[in-house]
N, C-alpha and C positions, 0 to 999 in steps of 0.2 A: 700247698695250702695248709697242710697239717701243722707245719712249723709255725706258720703265721698265726693260726688259731691258738696254738699252745703259748706263743709269746703274748698274745692279746689277753690270755687268762691271767698273766702276771701283772697287768696294770698298764697304764698309759705308755705308749711307745713313741719314739721320735717319728716325726713325719718324714717320709722319704720322698724325694723328687727326682725320679729317674729321668734321663734325657728323653725329651719328647720325641726326637727322631727315632730312637730305638723302639719306643712304644708304637709309633705309626708303622714301622717296618714289621714288627711282630703282628700287629692287627691286619696288615695287608696280606700276610701269609696265613692267617687263621680262618678256619671255617666256623668255629664256635668258641665261646669263651665261658669258663667257669671261674668265678672270682668272689672273694669276700667283698664286703661293702667298700667301695672306693669309687673313683671317677672312671675307672677302666670299663665297667659295663656300659656306661653312657657313651663313652668313646666308641666302643664296639657297636652300639646301637646306631650311632651316627653313620657308621659304615654299613649298616644293614646286617650285621653279624648277630645271629641268635646267641643269647647268652643267659647264664643263670647266675644270679647274685645270691650268695649265701649269707643270710642273717641268722647265724646259728643260734639255736635256743640255749646253748650252753652259756651264752652271754647275758641272758635275761636279767641276771642279778648283779651284773657288774657294769663298769663304766662304758665298755665298748658298745653294748646294745643300747644303753640309755642315751649315749651321745648321738649315735648314728640314727636312732629313731626319733630324736627330738628335732631334727632339721626338717623344716616344712618341705623343702624340695625332695628330700629322701622319702618322706611319707607319700608325697604325690608320685614319686618314681615307683615306690612299692605298690601303689594302687593302680598303676597303668598296666592293662592286660597284656600288652606286647612285651613287657619286661618280666621275665620269669624270675620270681623270687622264691627262694627256699628258706623256710624258717627252722629247718632241722636238717641234719645229715640224711635222715630217712627220706624226707621230702625232696631233698636234692636229687636222689636217684630218679624219682618220677619226673622232676623238672628237666633233668638232663635228657631223658627219653623224649620229652616234648620238644626240646631244642633240636635234638637229632632229627626229629620228624620234619623240622622246618628247613633243614639243609637243602640247598639247591632249589628252593621254592622262591622264584623271583617275586611273586606277589607278597609273600611273607617278609622278604627283605625290604620291599617298598613300605610295607606297613610299619616295620620296625624303624626305618629311617624317618618316616613321617611322624611317628610318636616321639622320636627323640627331638624333633624340631620344637616341641613344646618347651623343652628345657634349654636348648641352645639354638640361637639364631645363626644363619649362614649369611656371610657378607661377601660381596664382590670386591670390596676394597680391603687393603691390608690393615692389620691392626694399627700400624704406625699412622697410616693416613686417617683412619677413624679417630684415633687418639688426638691427632693434630686438629681435626675438625671439632671434636668435643671441647678441647681447650679454647680454641678460637671462639666457639659459640658462648663459652662462659665469660670470656673477657672482652671479646670484640664481636658481639652478635650481629652487627650490621654488615659484616663481610659476606657477600654472596659467593659461596664457593662450591656448592653442591654441583658436581658434574663438570667442574671447570678446574683449570690449574689454580693452585693456591700459592700465593706469594708468602713465603715464610721468612721472617727476618729475626735474627737474634744476635747476641754479642759475638758469637763465633762466625756468623755469616751476615755482616751488617748490610750487604747489598741485597740480600734475599736470594731465594732460588725457587724455581717453579717445581711444585710437587704435584703429580697427577692427582686429580680429585676424583 
């Protein structure tokens, strides 16, 4: 994390997009997470993993802090009691102690998961199926497809094919 913070001091950095499967594998093996501001703390929370999000005060006068604290969803995230936010390295030590105290506590894990649902919905249908329904609703709203097979037709598949709804 120190390298990340040092790089952030130097100005805007390229956005990285690691492979999602690797992230999920790592989170599945983690008991706790300490991270700078990113989506990873929320992903950990979705899995009920106690985590500490570092919004280091060294950034208060530069782009990193200003950008990340300007997003409404991050302000709400920072204000949610189940998400431990440290605004300095010194505060991080105390917050890590709080996170360690939550380890193995099933009730805390449930509260963390429940709080994360405010930011991310859970769906039973795949993203592809939900996207197809969304597009159909935009362009052909009279198709009753919820809970049924959906007939999809396009230039690549003129006959159409059934997609579970």
